[in-house]
C-alpha positions as CSV (number, residue, x, y, z in Angstrom):
1,M,117.9,-4.3,24.6
2,V,115.1,-1.8,23.2
3,R,114.1,-4.6,20.7
4,L,114.2,-7.0,23.5
5,V,111.7,-4.4,25.6
6,L,109.6,-4.1,22.0
7,M,109.0,-7.7,21.0
8,T,108.0,-8.2,25.0
9,G,105.1,-5.8,25.0
10,V,104.2,-7.5,21.4
11,V,103.7,-10.5,23.3
12,L,101.7,-8.6,26.5
13,A,99.8,-6.6,24.0
14,L,98.6,-9.8,22.4
15,L,97.6,-11.4,25.6
16,C,95.5,-8.3,26.5
17,N,93.1,-8.0,24.2
18,P,90.0,-6.3,25.8
19,A,88.2,-5.5,22.6
20,G,88.6,-9.4,21.8
21,A,89.7,-8.0,17.9
22,D,91.5,-10.4,15.6
23,P,95.1,-9.5,16.4
24,K,96.3,-10.3,13.0
25,S,93.5,-7.6,12.1
26,G,93.6,-4.1,11.3
27,N,90.8,-3.5,13.7
28,Y,93.2,-4.7,16.6
29,W,96.2,-2.5,15.6
30,L,94.3,0.5,15.2
31,D,93.4,0.4,18.6
32,A,96.9,-0.6,19.7
33,C,98.7,2.1,17.8
34,T,96.5,4.5,19.3
35,S,95.9,3.1,22.7
36,E,96.9,4.9,25.6
37,V,98.0,1.9,27.2
38,G,101.5,2.0,27.4
39,V,102.1,-1.4,26.4
40,R,99.8,-1.8,23.4
41,R,101.5,1.5,22.1
42,A,104.9,-0.5,22.6
43,A,103.5,-3.6,20.5
44,C,102.5,-1.2,17.4
45,A,106.1,0.3,17.9
46,G,107.4,-3.4,18.3
47,Y,105.6,-5.0,15.0
48,L,106.1,-1.7,12.9
49,L,110.2,-1.9,13.8
50,G,110.0,-5.8,12.9
51,F,108.3,-5.4,9.5
52,N,110.6,-2.6,8.4
53,D,113.6,-5.1,9.9
54,L,112.0,-7.7,7.6
55,Q,111.5,-5.3,4.5
56,S,115.4,-4.4,4.8
57,V,117.1,-7.9,6.1
58,A,114.8,-9.9,3.1
59,S,115.7,-7.1,0.6
60,L,112.1,-7.2,-0.7
61,D,111.9,-3.4,-2.1
62,A,108.2,-3.3,-1.4
63,Y,108.4,0.5,-0.6
64,C,111.5,2.6,0.2
65,L,111.9,4.7,3.1
66,P,113.7,7.7,2.9
67,S,116.8,8.5,5.2
68,G,115.7,10.0,8.4
69,V,112.0,8.5,8.7
70,T,111.4,7.7,12.4
71,L,109.7,4.5,13.9
72,E,107.2,7.3,14.9
73,Q,106.4,8.3,11.5
74,T,105.7,5.0,10.2
75,K,103.1,4.4,12.8
76,H,101.4,7.9,11.7
77,V,101.7,7.0,8.4
78,V,100.2,3.4,8.9
79,V,97.3,5.0,11.3
80,K,96.3,7.2,9.2
81,F,96.1,4.5,6.1
82,L,93.8,2.5,8.9
83,R,91.6,5.3,9.8
84,D,91.3,6.3,5.9
85,N,89.9,3.0,5.2
86,P,87.8,1.6,7.5
87,Q,86.1,-0.9,5.0
88,R,89.4,-2.5,5.6
89,L,90.2,-3.1,9.1
90,H,89.2,-6.6,8.8
91,E,92.0,-7.6,6.5
92,P,95.3,-8.8,7.9
93,I,97.4,-6.2,9.3
94,A,100.6,-7.1,7.2
95,R,98.4,-6.5,4.1
96,L,97.4,-3.0,5.6
97,V,101.0,-2.2,6.8
98,L,102.6,-3.1,3.4
99,K,100.1,-0.9,1.2
100,A,100.3,2.1,3.8
101,L,104.2,2.1,3.2
102,Q,103.9,1.3,-0.5
103,T,101.6,4.3,-1.0
104,A,103.2,6.6,1.4
105,F,106.8,5.5,0.6
106,P,107.0,4.1,-3.2
107,C,110.3,3.2,-4.5
108,R,111.7,6.0,-7.3
109,D,112.7,2.6,-9.6
110,A,109.9,0.1,-9.6
111,S,112.3,-2.5,-11.1
112,R,113.7,-2.6,-7.9
113,R,110.3,-3.6,-6.2
114,S,109.5,-7.7,-6.0
115,P,106.8,-8.3,-8.5
116,A,105.3,-10.5,-5.8
117,L,104.5,-7.6,-3.4
118,H,102.5,-5.2,-5.8
């Protein structure tokens, strides 16, 4: 049920794009993840939840979240990376989230990481 609500938030946030930013860009998602509007924050949470689920289900090992890392903590890591790298905000959000999480949560065993994602 929670996932359904979050995914609904993602769809609604994509439809409510007041800044006119590309919904696949870091610009759009930095705004969504730091928004005071609940549906936009829910969209951010839904996107990150899906991103982490894909990582674990596909066994990509692009990054290794330690036990106990929360969705909110993941959001803070991504938002910090976006704020620290404004020159990259035009890039696709998937690339930026991946880089943020790889930097913050590298796999200790580099052989576990998929070479395509380095």
